[in-house]
C-alpha positions as CSV (number, residue, x, y, z in Angstrom):
1,M,29.3,-2.5,-68.5
2,A,28.0,1.1,-68.1
3,A,31.2,2.0,-66.2
4,A,33.3,0.6,-69.0
5,I,31.4,2.6,-71.6
6,A,31.8,5.8,-69.4
7,R,35.6,5.2,-69.4
8,G,35.6,4.5,-73.1
9,E,36.9,1.0,-72.5
10,E,34.2,-1.0,-74.2
11,N,35.7,-3.8,-76.3
12,K,33.2,-5.3,-78.8
13,D,35.4,-8.3,-79.2
14,V,34.8,-9.4,-75.6
15,I,31.6,-11.3,-74.9
16,D,29.4,-9.7,-72.2
17,W,28.1,-12.9,-70.5
18,D,25.7,-10.9,-68.3
19,E,23.8,-9.9,-71.5
20,Y,22.9,-13.6,-72.0
21,T,21.9,-14.3,-68.4
22,I,18.2,-15.0,-68.1
23,V,15.7,-15.4,-65.3
24,G,13.3,-18.3,-65.9
25,L,9.5,-17.9,-66.0
26,C,8.4,-21.6,-66.3
27,Q,6.3,-22.8,-63.3
28,K,6.4,-26.6,-64.1
29,L,8.0,-28.7,-61.4
30,E,8.8,-31.6,-63.9
31,K,10.5,-31.0,-67.2
32,S,12.4,-33.4,-69.4
33,Y,16.0,-32.7,-70.4
34,L,16.7,-31.4,-73.9
35,R,20.1,-30.5,-75.1
36,L,20.2,-26.8,-76.0
37,T,20.8,-26.0,-79.7
38,S,20.0,-22.2,-79.4
39,A,19.8,-19.5,-76.8
40,P,17.6,-20.6,-73.9
41,D,14.0,-19.3,-73.8
42,P,13.0,-17.9,-70.4
43,A,9.5,-19.3,-70.9
44,T,11.0,-22.9,-70.7
45,V,13.4,-22.2,-67.8
46,R,12.3,-22.6,-64.2
47,P,13.4,-19.9,-61.7
48,L,15.1,-20.7,-58.4
49,P,12.0,-20.9,-56.2
50,V,10.4,-23.5,-58.6
51,L,13.7,-25.4,-58.8
52,R,13.7,-25.7,-55.0
53,K,10.3,-27.3,-55.1
54,T,11.5,-29.6,-58.0
55,L,14.4,-30.9,-55.9
56,D,12.0,-31.7,-53.0
57,L,9.7,-33.5,-55.4
58,L,12.5,-35.5,-57.0
59,G,13.7,-36.6,-53.5
60,Q,10.2,-37.9,-52.7
61,K,9.8,-39.7,-56.1
62,W,13.2,-41.4,-55.8
63,K,12.2,-42.8,-52.4
64,Q,8.9,-44.0,-53.7
65,D,9.6,-45.3,-57.2
66,Q,13.4,-45.8,-57.6
67,N,13.0,-45.0,-61.3
68,Y,16.6,-44.0,-62.2
69,T,15.9,-43.2,-65.9
70,Y,13.2,-40.7,-64.9
71,I,15.2,-39.3,-62.0
72,C,18.4,-38.8,-64.0
73,D,16.5,-37.1,-66.8
74,Q,14.9,-34.7,-64.3
75,F,18.1,-33.9,-62.5
76,K,19.9,-33.1,-65.8
77,S,17.0,-30.8,-66.7
78,L,17.3,-29.2,-63.2
79,R,21.0,-28.7,-63.6
80,Q,20.6,-27.2,-67.0
81,D,18.1,-24.6,-65.6
82,L,20.7,-23.7,-62.9
83,T,23.4,-23.4,-65.5
84,V,21.6,-21.1,-68.0
85,Q,20.6,-18.8,-65.2
86,R,24.2,-18.9,-63.8
87,I,23.0,-19.8,-60.4
88,K,25.9,-20.9,-58.1
89,N,24.9,-21.1,-54.5
90,E,24.4,-23.6,-51.7
91,F,21.3,-24.9,-53.4
92,T,23.3,-25.7,-56.5
93,V,25.7,-27.7,-54.4
94,K,22.8,-29.6,-52.9
95,V,21.5,-30.5,-56.4
96,Y,24.8,-31.8,-57.6
97,E,25.5,-33.7,-54.4
98,S,22.0,-35.3,-54.6
99,H,22.4,-36.4,-58.2
100,A,25.9,-37.7,-57.6
101,R,24.8,-39.9,-54.7
102,I,21.9,-41.3,-56.7
103,A,24.2,-41.9,-59.7
104,L,26.7,-43.7,-57.4
105,E,24.0,-45.9,-56.0
106,K,22.9,-47.0,-59.5
107,G,26.4,-47.4,-60.8
108,D,26.2,-44.6,-63.4
109,V,29.8,-43.6,-63.3
110,G,29.6,-41.2,-66.2
111,E,26.9,-39.1,-64.6
112,Y,28.6,-39.2,-61.2
113,N,31.8,-38.0,-62.8
114,Q,30.0,-35.0,-64.4
115,C,28.6,-34.0,-61.0
116,Q,31.9,-34.6,-59.3
117,A,33.6,-32.2,-61.7
118,Q,31.1,-29.4,-61.0
119,L,31.2,-30.0,-57.3
120,K,35.0,-29.5,-57.3
121,E,34.5,-26.0,-58.8
122,L,31.6,-25.1,-56.5
123,Y,33.6,-26.1,-53.4
124,R,36.5,-24.0,-54.8
125,L,34.2,-21.0,-54.7
126,G,33.8,-21.6,-50.9
127,L,30.1,-22.7,-51.2
128,P,29.1,-24.9,-48.2
129,G,28.3,-28.6,-48.7
130,S,29.6,-32.1,-48.0
131,K,33.1,-31.2,-49.2
132,D,35.1,-33.8,-47.1
133,E,32.7,-36.6,-48.1
134,F,33.0,-35.8,-51.8
135,L,36.8,-35.2,-51.6
136,G,37.0,-38.8,-50.2
137,Y,35.0,-40.0,-53.2
138,R,37.2,-38.1,-55.6
139,I,40.3,-39.8,-54.2
140,L,38.7,-43.2,-54.6
141,Y,37.6,-42.3,-58.1
142,M,41.3,-41.5,-59.0
143,V,42.3,-44.8,-57.5
144,Y,39.7,-46.5,-59.8
145,T,40.9,-44.7,-62.9
146,L,44.6,-45.1,-61.9
147,N,45.1,-41.4,-62.3
148,R,48.3,-41.0,-60.3
149,T,48.9,-37.5,-61.5
150,E,45.6,-36.3,-60.1
151,Q,46.1,-38.3,-56.9
152,V,49.4,-36.4,-56.2
153,K,47.7,-33.1,-57.0
154,I,44.9,-33.8,-54.5
155,L,47.3,-34.9,-51.8
156,S,49.4,-31.8,-52.2
157,D,46.3,-29.6,-51.7
158,L,45.1,-31.4,-48.6
159,T,45.2,-29.5,-45.3
160,P,46.1,-31.3,-42.0
161,P,42.5,-31.1,-40.7
162,E,41.2,-32.6,-43.9
163,T,43.5,-35.6,-43.7
164,Q,41.8,-36.4,-40.3
165,S,38.3,-36.3,-41.7
166,P,36.9,-39.9,-41.7
167,P,36.0,-40.1,-45.4
168,I,39.3,-38.6,-46.5
169,R,41.3,-40.6,-44.0
170,H,39.6,-43.8,-45.3
171,A,40.2,-42.9,-48.9
172,L,43.9,-42.2,-48.3
173,G,44.2,-45.6,-46.6
174,V,42.7,-47.2,-49.6
175,R,45.0,-45.4,-51.9
176,M,48.0,-46.4,-49.9
177,A,46.9,-50.1,-49.7
178,V,46.4,-50.2,-53.5
179,S,49.7,-48.6,-54.3
180,T,51.7,-50.9,-52.0
181,G,49.7,-54.1,-52.8
182,D,48.5,-54.5,-49.2
183,Y,45.4,-56.5,-50.1
184,H,44.8,-57.5,-46.4
185,T,44.4,-53.9,-45.3
186,L,42.5,-52.9,-48.5
187,F,39.7,-55.4,-47.9
188,Q,39.5,-54.5,-44.3
189,L,38.9,-51.0,-45.4
190,Y,36.3,-52.2,-47.9
191,N,34.3,-53.6,-45.1
192,T,34.5,-50.3,-43.1
193,C,33.5,-47.8,-45.8
194,P,32.0,-44.5,-44.6
195,Y,29.0,-42.9,-46.4
196,M,28.8,-44.2,-49.9
197,S,32.5,-45.0,-50.4
198,V,31.6,-48.7,-50.9
199,Y,30.0,-47.9,-54.3
200,L,33.3,-46.4,-55.6
201,M,35.4,-49.2,-54.2
202,D,33.1,-51.7,-55.9
203,L,34.3,-50.2,-59.2
204,F,37.9,-51.5,-58.7
205,L,37.1,-54.4,-56.3
206,E,37.4,-57.1,-59.0
207,R,40.7,-55.7,-60.2
208,E,42.2,-55.7,-56.8
209,R,40.9,-59.1,-55.9
210,V,42.5,-60.6,-58.9
211,K,45.8,-58.8,-58.2
212,A,45.7,-60.2,-54.7
213,L,45.1,-63.7,-56.0
214,K,48.2,-63.4,-58.1
215,T,50.2,-62.6,-55.0
216,L,48.6,-65.3,-53.0
217,S,49.1,-68.0,-55.7
218,R,52.8,-67.3,-55.6
219,A,53.2,-67.1,-51.9
220,F,51.1,-70.2,-50.9
221,R,51.5,-73.6,-52.3
222,P,50.1,-76.1,-52.9
223,S,46.6,-75.1,-51.9
224,L,44.5,-72.6,-49.9
225,R,41.1,-73.1,-48.4
226,V,38.4,-71.0,-49.9
227,A,37.3,-70.1,-46.4
228,Y,40.7,-68.4,-45.8
229,L,40.6,-66.7,-49.2
230,A,37.1,-65.4,-48.4
231,G,38.5,-63.5,-45.4
232,E,41.5,-62.2,-47.2
233,L,39.5,-61.0,-50.2
234,G,36.8,-59.2,-48.3
235,F,33.9,-61.7,-48.8
236,V,33.8,-62.3,-45.1
237,V,34.2,-59.7,-42.4
238,A,36.6,-60.5,-39.6
239,G,34.7,-62.1,-36.7
240,E,31.7,-63.1,-38.7
241,E,30.3,-66.6,-37.9
242,G,27.4,-68.7,-38.6
243,E,25.2,-68.2,-41.7
244,R,26.8,-64.9,-42.7
245,R,30.2,-66.4,-42.8
246,R,28.9,-69.4,-44.8
247,E,27.2,-67.1,-47.3
248,G,30.5,-65.1,-47.7
249,V,32.5,-68.3,-48.3
250,L,30.0,-69.6,-50.8
251,E,30.1,-66.3,-52.7
252,C,33.8,-66.4,-52.8
253,W,33.7,-70.0,-54.1
254,E,31.3,-69.0,-56.9
255,W,33.5,-66.1,-57.8
256,L,36.6,-68.3,-58.0
257,K,34.6,-70.8,-60.2
258,G,33.8,-67.9,-62.5
259,L,37.5,-67.1,-62.8
260,G,38.3,-70.7,-63.8
261,A,40.2,-71.6,-60.6
262,V,41.2,-75.3,-60.2
263,F,40.0,-76.9,-56.9
264,V,41.6,-79.7,-55.0
265,P,39.5,-82.9,-55.4
266,G,38.0,-84.5,-52.4
267,P,39.8,-87.5,-50.8
268,E,39.2,-91.0,-52.2
269,V,37.0,-93.2,-50.1
270,E,36.1,-96.9,-50.6
271,V,32.4,-97.5,-50.7
272,E,30.3,-100.7,-51.2
273,V,27.9,-100.6,-54.1
274,T,25.1,-103.2,-54.7
275,L,24.8,-104.2,-58.4
276,G,21.7,-106.1,-59.7
277,K,18.6,-107.3,-57.9
278,G,17.4,-110.4,-56.1
279,K,19.5,-113.5,-56.3
280,K,21.8,-111.9,-58.9
281,A,22.6,-109.0,-56.7
282,K,26.2,-108.7,-55.6
283,V,28.2,-106.2,-53.5
284,V,31.3,-104.7,-55.0
285,K,33.8,-102.2,-53.6
286,R,34.6,-99.0,-55.5
287,V,36.8,-96.0,-54.9
288,M,35.0,-92.6,-55.2
289,K,35.8,-89.0,-54.6
290,K,34.3,-87.7,-51.4
291,E,32.3,-84.5,-51.8
292,V,34.0,-81.6,-50.0
293,G,31.9,-79.1,-47.9
294,W,32.2,-75.3,-48.1
295,E,34.4,-75.2,-45.0
296,D,37.0,-77.5,-46.5
297,V,37.0,-76.9,-50.2
298,A,40.5,-75.6,-51.4
299,V,42.0,-74.0,-54.4
300,D,44.9,-75.7,-56.1
301,M,47.1,-72.6,-56.2
302,K,49.8,-74.1,-58.3
303,A,47.4,-75.3,-61.0
304,S,45.4,-72.0,-60.9
305,V,48.3,-69.5,-61.1
306,G,48.1,-69.4,-64.9
307,V,44.4,-68.6,-64.8
308,F,44.9,-65.9,-62.2
309,L,47.7,-64.3,-64.2
310,A,45.6,-64.3,-67.4
311,K,42.6,-62.7,-65.6
312,M,44.9,-60.1,-64.0
313,N,46.2,-59.1,-67.4
314,E,42.7,-58.8,-68.6
315,V,41.3,-56.6,-65.9
316,V,44.4,-54.4,-65.5
317,G,44.6,-54.0,-69.3
318,K,41.1,-52.4,-69.4
319,G,41.2,-48.7,-69.9
320,V,38.8,-46.0,-68.5
321,D,36.8,-44.1,-71.1
322,I,36.2,-40.3,-71.2
323,K,33.1,-40.7,-69.1
324,G,35.0,-42.5,-66.4
325,Q,33.7,-46.0,-67.1
326,I,35.7,-49.1,-67.8
327,A,36.2,-49.5,-71.6
């Protein structure tokens, strides 16, 4: 500023942002988030050394209490104090990465998206952090939002070493599987997610499962066993046996019921039924439907195709709002 004045180059129409940069004086470790409606007061802003202690405290409290409402409020306050002091360093990256991970774990897509946007800029400045991990998340997020323009932009900026990084390679595989309709590969990748990628895949899991059902219902007639569908749709991991496989098949069965799928009735069996008591009792034969076990229950694919198509139109037709959540 002084150099500009000396050269006679001061322009009063250009804001000097350094004039508004403050250094906090507040020593409180915990402080609720309040949206700023005026210039920040240094007395209510925590300096960097205090913010470092705050992050350590929040990490401990999250492990102990898992109170997301409290943690999110405190992280937003922490981020605000960094912003008003224009602090952009390795610690800033750590704060946004920590908040993003917690938001992902709790399914807060809007808050995660805000952190993701800031991390993109911080990494662009060359600040160290878990860049590959969060770039993988960013690719998966764009798959979730069906933002093909941004997907292409990310792909064009990738370097050869980055494409070989496990989280990025996994995310690229997911993107390819979704774009080509390769549901078999997609759900294999779902069961081999690195880091916290599974939380992002959960966001579009329902959509892709329904799309896969549409394909399966047209390719397989007249029926398909639920146990087979459980493997194809990622409810059961390849090679799983025993109780874990049973739980996966039952989960798939319940999910299909929720969609309104039509199931193949059990075979008819003839049974003897005793009617009445004592001397008046008589035995008659009746035909009944045999109950089908979880290993043998099957979906009537022909009768269910209409249900699957209607559900697919419903989930695919949902948009994503400005905060990154399904509208």
